[in-house]
Phi, psi and omega in degrees: 000136176266125178251127181236149172258131179222153176252167177308135179088347179271157186228166165232154180240133178246123184062213181259351191220016176235125178235129178246123183243138174281113182272322185199144173236120182226108181061238181261014179247144177236129177262124182252146169246133183238121176252115182209158176301147180299339181285351180258113179289142178232123182230150164292146187302319182296327176288317178301318179296319178296319178297314179299316181296317178297321178296317178298318180296320179295315179298322181295335182262000182291141173261100185302319181296319178296321178295320180298323179294327180290331181272000000 
């Protein structure tokens, strides 16, 4: 993991097309602004983890034989 120090108004760039800017620092909270192409999904980690878990649960309940018949 890369750890960087940034101040309000400063940014970091990831690749050629993602920019993360520190918008505000208040107490123990940091407000970030993220500029990225609309084709790149951006999630809070807790939401991303929930999506992954829901996908795993769905896959676990799939009936492979029924899916093969559909194809």
